[in-house]
C-alpha positions in Angstrom: 6.9 6.9 3.3 10.2 7.3 1.3 10.0 5.7 -2.3 12.5 2.7 -2.2 13.6 3.4 -5.7 14.6 7.2 -4.6 16.6 5.6 -1.7 18.6 3.6 -4.0 19.6 6.5 -6.0 20.2 8.6 -2.9 22.6 6.0 -1.4 24.2 5.2 -4.5 27.9 6.9 -5.0 27.3 7.5 -8.8 24.9 10.1 -9.9 23.7 10.1 -13.5 22.8 13.4 -14.8 22.1 12.5 -18.2 19.8 9.5 -19.0 21.8 6.8 -20.9 21.0 6.4 -24.5 20.7 2.8 -24.2 18.0 3.1 -21.7 16.0 5.7 -23.7 16.2 3.6 -26.8 15.1 0.5 -24.9 12.2 2.2 -23.4 11.1 3.6 -26.8 11.5 0.0 -28.3 9.4 -1.5 -25.7 6.9 1.3 -26.1 6.5 0.3 -29.6 6.2 -3.3 -29.1 3.5 -2.9 -26.5 1.6 -0.3 -28.5 -1.2 -2.7 -29.3 -1.1 -5.2 -26.5 -3.5 -5.6 -23.5 -1.0 -6.9 -21.1 0.5 -6.5 -17.6 4.0 -5.7 -16.8 6.2 -4.6 -14.1 9.5 -2.7 -14.0 11.9 -3.4 -11.3 15.2 -1.7 -10.7 16.5 -3.8 -8.1 16.1 -7.5 -7.5 13.5 -8.0 -4.5 13.7 -10.3 -1.6 11.2 -11.3 0.9 12.5 -8.9 3.4 12.8 -5.7 1.5 10.1 -3.5 0.1 9.9 -2.6 -3.6 7.6 -0.7 -5.5 5.2 -2.6 -7.9 3.8 -0.7 -10.5 1.1 -2.5 -12.6 0.0 -0.9 -15.7 -2.8 -1.9 -18.0 -2.6 -0.9 -21.7 -5.9 -0.8 -23.6 -6.8 0.2 -27.2 -8.6 3.4 -27.6 -11.1 2.0 -29.9 -12.5 -0.5 -27.5 -11.4 -3.7 -25.6 -12.4 -6.3 -23.0 -13.6 -5.2 -19.5 -11.2 -5.4 -16.4 -13.1 -8.4 -15.1 -12.5 -10.1 -18.6 -9.0 -9.3 -18.2 -8.7 -10.9 -14.9 -10.5 -13.9 -16.0 -8.4 -14.3 -19.2 -5.2 -13.7 -17.2 -6.2 -16.2 -14.7 -6.8 -18.9 -17.6 -3.2 -18.5 -18.7 -1.4 -19.1 -15.4 -0.3 -22.3 -14.0 -1.9 -24.3 -10.9 -5.2 -22.7 -11.5 -7.2 -25.8 -11.2 -5.7 -26.8 -8.0 -5.9 -23.3 -6.3 -9.6 -22.9 -7.7 -10.7 -26.1 -5.7 -8.9 -25.3 -2.6 -9.7 -21.7 -2.1 -13.0 -21.9 -4.0 -14.1 -24.7 -1.6 -12.5 -22.9 1.3 -14.4 -19.6 0.8 -17.6 -21.4 0.3 -17.3 -23.3 3.5 -16.4 -20.0 5.1 -19.6 -18.5 3.9 -21.5 -21.6 5.0 -20.5 -20.9 8.8 -23.6 -18.8 9.1 -25.5 -22.1 8.8 -24.3 -23.6 12.3 -24.4 -20.1 13.8 -28.0 -19.8 13.0 -28.6 -23.0 14.9 -26.2 -21.9 17.7 -28.2 -18.5 18.0 -31.6 -20.4 18.4 -30.0 -22.8 20.7 -28.7 -20.1 23.0 -31.9 -18.1 23.0 -34.4 -20.9 23.4 -32.4 -23.7 25.1 -30.1 -21.5 27.3 -32.5 -18.6 27.6 -30.0 -15.9 27.3 -30.8 -12.2 27.5 -30.4 -10.2 24.3 -27.3 -8.4 25.7 -25.7 -11.5 27.0 -26.4 -13.2 23.5 -24.5 -10.5 21.7 -21.9 -10.6 24.4 -21.2 -14.2 23.8 -21.3 -13.9 20.2 -18.7 -11.2 19.7 -16.6 -12.3 22.8 -15.9 -15.5 20.9 -14.3 -13.4 18.0 -11.3 -12.7 20.2 -9.0 -15.4 18.5 -9.7 -13.5 15.2 -8.0 -10.5 16.7 -4.7 -12.2 16.8 -4.8 -12.7 13.0 -1.7 -10.7 12.3 0.4 -13.4 14.5 -1.0 -16.1 12.3 -0.2 -14.1 9.0 3.3 -13.6 10.2 3.8 -17.4 11.1 2.4 -18.1 7.7 4.8 -15.8 6.0 8.1 -17.1 7.6 7.5 -20.5 8.9 7.2 -23.5 6.7 5.4 -26.5 7.6 6.8 -29.3 5.3 7.1 -27.9 1.9 4.4 -25.2 2.3 3.6 -22.2 4.2 0.0 -21.6 3.2 -1.9 -25.1 2.5 -0.6 -26.7 5.8 -2.2 -23.8 7.8 -5.5 -24.3 5.9 -5.5 -27.9 7.0 -4.6 -27.2 10.7 -7.5 -24.5 10.8 -10.0 -26.9 9.3 -9.0 -29.6 11.8 -9.5 -27.4 14.8 -13.0 -26.5 13.4 -13.9 -30.2 12.9 -12.9 -30.9 16.4 -15.1 -27.9 17.8 -18.3 -28.4 15.9 -18.2 -32.2 16.0 -17.6 -32.0 19.9 -20.8 -29.8 20.2 -22.7 -32.1 18.0 -21.8 -35.3 19.7 -21.4 -34.2 23.5 -24.5 -32.8 25.2 -22.4 -31.1 28.0 -20.5 -29.3 25.2 -23.5 -27.6 24.0 -25.7 -27.2 26.9 -23.2 -25.9 29.6 -22.4 -22.1 28.8 -18.6 -22.2 29.7 -17.9 -25.4 27.7 -19.9 -24.0 24.7 -17.9 -20.6 24.8 -14.7 -22.8 24.9 -15.6 -24.7 21.8 -16.9 -21.7 19.9 -13.4 -20.0 20.7 -11.8 -23.1 19.5 -13.8 -23.0 16.3 -13.0 -19.4 15.5 -9.4 -20.0 16.3 -9.4 -22.6 13.4 -11.5 -20.4 11.2 -9.1 -17.5 11.8 -6.0 -19.6 10.8 -7.7 -20.8 7.6 -9.0 -17.5 6.6 -5.5 -16.0 6.9 -3.8 -18.7 5.0 -6.4 -18.5 2.2 -6.3 -14.8 2.0 -2.6 -14.9 1.9 -2.5 -17.4 -0.8 -4.9 -15.6 -3.0 -3.0 -12.2 -2.6 0.4 -13.9 -3.3 -1.1 -15.7 -6.2 -2.4 -12.5 -7.5 0.8 -10.7 -7.3 2.7 -13.6 -8.6 0.9 -13.7 -11.8 -0.2 -10.0 -11.9 -3.9 -10.7 -11.6 -5.8 -7.8 -9.9 -9.3 -8.4 -8.0 -9.2 -12.0 -7.1 -10.7 -11.0 -3.9 -13.9 -10.4 -5.7 -14.1 -14.0 -6.7 -13.2 -15.1 -3.2 -16.3 -13.0 -1.9 -18.7 -14.4 -4.6 -17.8 -18.0 -3.4 -18.3 -17.0 0.2 -21.6 -15.5 -0.8 -22.6 -18.6 -2.7 -21.9 -20.6 0.5 -23.9 -18.3 2.6 -26.9 -18.7 0.4 -27.0 -22.6 0.7 -25.9 -22.4 4.3 -28.6 -20.0 5.3 -31.2 -22.0 3.3 -30.3 -25.2 4.7 -29.9 -24.1 8.1 -33.3 -22.3 8.3 -35.2 -25.5 7.2 -33.0 -28.0 9.2 -34.2 -26.3 12.4 -37.7 -26.9 11.7 -37.0 -30.7 11.5 -34.1 -31.4 13.8 -32.3 -30.2 16.9 -29.3 -27.8 16.6 -26.9 -30.5 17.2 -27.7 -32.0 13.8 -26.7 -28.7 12.0 -23.6 -28.8 13.9 -22.7 -32.5 12.7 -23.5 -31.5 9.0 -21.1 -28.6 9.3 -18.5 -30.7 10.6 -19.1 -33.0 7.5 -18.3 -29.9 5.3 -15.2 -29.3 7.3 -14.0 -32.6 7.0 -14.3 -32.4 3.2 -12.2 -29.1 3.4 -9.7 -30.9 5.4 -9.3 -33.8 2.9 -9.0 -31.3 0.0 -6.3 -29.2 1.7 -4.3 -32.5 2.8 -4.5 -33.6 -0.8 -3.4 -30.3 -2.3 0.4 -29.6 -3.2 1.6 -26.0 -2.7 4.5 -26.8 -5.3 1.9 -27.0 -8.0 0.8 -23.2 -7.5 4.4 -22.3 -9.0 4.9 -19.8 -6.2 8.4 -18.7 -5.2 9.7 -20.3 -2.0 11.5 -18.0 0.5 14.8 -19.0 1.6 15.7 -17.8 5.1 19.0 -18.5 6.8 18.2 -17.1 10.3 16.4 -18.6 12.9 12.4 -18.9 13.1 12.4 -16.1 16.0 14.6 -13.7 14.0 12.5 -14.3 10.9 9.4 -13.4 13.0 10.8 -10.3 14.4 12.0 -9.2 10.8 8.6 -10.0 9.6 6.9 -8.0 12.3 9.4 -5.2 11.4 8.2 -5.2 7.8 4.5 -5.3 8.7 5.1 -2.3 10.9 6.9 -0.4 8.1 4.1 -1.5 5.5 1.2 -0.2 7.4 2.7 3.0 8.6 2.4 4.1 4.9 -0.5 6.6 4.4 -1.6 4.8 1.3 -2.3 1.7 3.8 -3.0 3.4 7.1 -5.4 6.0 6.3 -8.2 4.0 4.6 -7.7 1.2 7.1 -8.2 3.6 10.0 -11.2 4.8 8.3 -12.7 1.4 7.5 -12.0 0.3 11.2 -13.4 3.6 12.9 -16.5 3.4 10.6 -17.3 -0.1 11.9 -16.4 0.4 15.7 -18.3 3.8 16.0 -21.7 2.3 15.3 -23.3 0.5 18.4 -24.4 -2.8 17.0 -28.0 -4.2 18.2 -28.2 -7.4 16.2 -28.8 -9.4 19.3 -31.6 -7.3 20.4 -33.4 -7.3 16.9 -32.7 -11.1 16.7 -34.4 -11.8 19.9 -37.1 -9.3 19.0 -37.9 -11.1 15.9 -37.9 -14.6 17.7 -39.5 -13.7 20.9 -42.0 -10.9 20.1 -42.9 -11.4 16.3 -42.5 -15.3 16.7 -40.9 -15.7 13.4 -40.0 -19.2 12.2 -36.3 -20.3 11.7 -37.1 -20.7 8.0 -38.1 -17.1 7.7 -34.9 -15.9 9.2 -32.7 -18.3 7.3 -34.5 -17.3 4.0 -33.9 -13.6 4.7 -30.2 -14.5 5.1 -30.3 -16.4 1.8 -31.8 -13.4 0.1 -29.1 -11.1 1.7 -26.5 -13.3 0.5 -28.0 -13.3 -3.0 -27.8 -9.5 -3.0 -24.1 -9.6 -1.7 -23.2 -12.0 -4.7 -24.9 -9.6 -7.2 -23.4 -6.5 -5.7 -19.8 -8.3 -5.8 -20.5 -9.2 -9.4 -21.3 -5.6 -10.3 -18.5 -4.5 -8.3 -16.0 -6.6 -10.3 -17.4 -5.9 -13.7 -18.2 -2.1 -13.4 -17.4 -0.5 -10.0 -13.8 -1.6 -9.6 -12.6 1.3 -12.0 -14.5 4.0 -10.2 -13.1 6.4 -7.7 -12.9 4.8 -4.4 -14.1 7.8 -2.3 -17.5 8.5 -4.0 -18.1 4.6 -4.1 -17.5 4.3 -0.3 -19.5 7.5 0.1 -22.5 5.9 -1.5 -22.1 2.6 0.4 -21.8 4.2 3.7 -24.8 6.5 3.3 -27.0 3.6 2.1 -25.8 1.5 5.1 -26.8 4.3 7.5 -30.3 4.6 5.9 -30.7 1.0 5.7 -30.5 0.5 9.5 -33.9 2.4 9.5 -35.6 -0.5 8.0 -35.4 -2.2 11.5 -37.0 0.9 13.0 -39.9 0.4 10.5 -40.2 -3.3 11.7 -40.2 -2.4 15.5 -42.8 0.3 14.9 -44.8 -2.1 12.7 -45.2 0.5 10.1 -44.9 -2.2 7.4 -48.3 -3.5 8.8 -50.0 -0.2 8.0 -48.4 -0.4 4.3 -49.9 -4.0 4.0 -46.9 -5.8 4.3 -46.7 -8.6 6.8 -43.8 -9.1 9.3 -42.5 -12.4 7.4 -42.5 -10.8 4.1 -40.8 -7.7 5.3 -38.1 -9.6 7.2 -37.5 -11.8 4.4 -37.1 -8.8 1.9 -35.4 -6.2 4.0 -34.0 -7.6 7.1 -30.5 -8.3 5.8 -29.9 -5.3 3.8 -27.9 -3.3 6.5 -25.7 -6.3 7.3 -24.9 -7.1 3.6 -24.0 -3.4 2.9 -21.6 -3.6 5.9 -19.9 -6.7 4.5 -19.7 -5.2 1.0 -18.2 -1.8 2.2 -15.1 -4.0 3.1 -14.5 -5.2 -0.5 -12.9 -2.2 -2.0 -10.4 -2.0 1.0 -9.5 -5.6 0.7 -8.6 -5.2 -3.0 -6.7 -2.2 -2.4 -4.6 -3.7 0.5 -4.1 -7.0 -1.6 -2.7 -5.2 -4.5 -0.3 -3.1 -2.2 1.1 -6.1 -0.2 4.9 -6.3 -0.5 6.2 -9.6 -1.5 6.7 -11.9 1.3 4.2 -10.0 3.5 1.0 -11.0 1.8 -0.3 -13.0 5.0 0.9 -10.2 7.4 -1.0 -7.3 5.6 -4.1 -9.1 4.8 -4.4 -10.7 8.2 -3.8 -7.2 9.9 -6.7 -5.8 7.9 -8.9 -8.7 9.0 -7.9 -8.4 12.6 -8.5 -4.7 12.7 -12.0 -5.1 11.2 -12.8 -8.0 13.6 -11.5 -5.8 16.7 -13.8 -3.0 15.3 -16.8 -5.4 15.2 -16.1 -6.4 18.9 -15.9 -2.8 19.9 -19.3 -2.0 18.1 -20.8 -5.2 19.7 -19.7 -3.9 23.1 -21.1 -0.3 22.6 -24.2 -2.0 21.4 -24.5 -4.0 24.7 -23.9 -0.9 26.7 -26.4 1.0 24.7 -29.0 -1.9 25.2 -28.4 -1.7 29.0 -28.5 1.9 29.2 -32.1 2.2 27.3 -33.3 -0.8 29.2 -33.8 -3.5 26.4 -34.4 -6.9 28.0 -36.2 -9.9 26.8 -39.4 -8.8 28.2 -39.1 -5.1 27.3 -38.5 -3.9 23.8 -40.0 -0.5 24.0 -37.0 1.6 23.7 -35.4 -0.7 20.8 -36.6 1.9 18.2 -34.7 4.8 19.7 -31.5 2.6 20.0 -32.0 1.8 16.1 -32.3 5.7 15.5 -28.9 6.1 17.5 -27.4 3.4 15.4 -28.6 5.0 12.2 -27.0 8.5 13.2 -23.8 7.0 14.3 -23.5 5.1 10.9 -23.7 8.5 9.2 -20.8 10.2 11.2 -18.0 8.6 9.3 -18.9 10.5 6.2 -17.4 13.7 8.0 -14.0 12.3 7.6 -14.3 10.7 4.4 -11.0 12.4 3.2 -9.0 9.5 4.7 -10.3 7.4 1.9 -8.1 7.8 -1.2 -9.9 8.8 -4.5 -8.4 6.2 -6.6 -6.0 3.1 -6.5 -2.2 4.4 -6.4 -0.7 1.0 -7.4 -2.8 0.1 -10.3 -2.4 2.4 -13.2 -4.4 2.6 -16.5 -2.6 3.8 -19.5 -3.7 4.5 -22.9 -5.6 7.7 -21.7 -5.9 10.6 -24.0 -3.9 13.7 -23.1 -0.9 11.7 -21.6 2.3 11.8 -23.7 4.2 8.7 -24.1 7.1 10.1 -22.3 4.9 10.8 -19.3 3.7 7.2 -19.4 7.1 6.1 -19.6 8.4 8.0 -16.7 5.5 7.0 -14.5 6.2 3.2 -15.2 9.8 3.6 -14.3 9.1 5.8 -11.2 10.1 9.0 -9.5 13.9 8.4 -10.1 13.6 8.7 -13.8 11.6 11.9 -13.6 14.4 13.3 -11.2 17.1 12.4 -13.5 15.3 14.1 -16.4 15.0 17.2 -14.3 18.6 17.3 -13.4 19.4 16.6 -17.1 17.5 19.6 -18.1 19.0 22.0 -15.4 22.5 20.9 -16.7 21.6 21.7 -20.4 20.1 25.1 -19.2 23.4 25.9 -17.4 25.3 25.0 -20.4 23.3 27.2 -22.6 23.6 30.1 -20.1 27.4 29.7 -20.0 27.5 29.8 -23.9 
């Protein structure tokens, strides 16, 4: 991808062979002023608009004798910006409710298995076919980037998505035919996922735009923490509600949580976030076309496309057998809903802990070795289901309830945690005005990969003959799944070693001039090279 700063110089009719003295003195003065500061700053060579790309170079300066951690910097920076309370309530509650979606889905899975008597393959097919509205997330992201509703382009979409979810889950809780007739059930679940996808796109774009606006890196970690906290309460509440109430009660309770999110989003004012408003003079259709063109240009960059391809392929090539394992746990092992719900709670607690550790200690590590460890751990953790199916845990003196409670959700949690480094990377590289488009494209690609993975799992289950009355070959399918999860390690070179946009300064062995040139960009380096060549030619002539 051509550097936009370089293209500015190439298209300019004037060439500066010697760096201006005012430019050098100004840079040296800024260097002395920022010597002992721990701040974030950007250098722009051209005013940026929503439809043009520009390099964003964010540098952190640290004292060599110590300093605060990166997570401490993020928290301190967040305390100093405007609108933090409003956006914390809106997005914090939104991600918490998003994590709580496992609460009605647990009830829905039990309802489809016990009330509708679906086969394991059919259950998994219904689960992941209903995710199709989430594949269209880039369209919602483009609309959120260019189409204002009232005075906002993020908060109104959050409200629309929450309303659609209230309508879907409320209907399944109130009307018997909506939940006991499979076609109508699928229709309302599709409507629910449509609302959830619109809300998620708007929230992700708002967090990315807010982080870029105030130069705060890593807000996605806090978003995942809120989502994990919602998952803890949702699974804990859902497991025990199923023991005392029918699934429709869980649907109604979750509708109440969505109604609360709807009220909060309607009462929030996007102007309080102090985000720049994009002024477009063209029509909506032209703006959408231009935004799609910008999105295409952004994802074609190797820094974005290569890690995105690896993340999507590493999910899609692993055949998912979650439906078969769930039916095995409930129909063969006869585990109570409270046990399965509690296992999800422990999994969400592990995810919350991993997210905190990543935000404090792992965010500064090279990305490729970190993903290598996570993917390897994920492939090995799938074998925990193999131990359960073969009942090896009973030979070790561990009951099925305790084993499922402690180890059943580990593979699922590692699969979710693996996405966090990619989400942080892409959010920090979003061009201004394309936050919704880029983040929604990532979510859409990952969702499509999950659907492909689920369909491969359905095909594998049918191939080896897994049914509700025959789970003899389930262990073989788990082994195949584990081996498939290790294959992405062979093309790990697609994952970058480190973050190219976020640069740390203050390292020993790097001169002040090198750091100054790195902040300004390649153009400065090119001008200095030309200036040196001119001096060499003058000395030769002398």
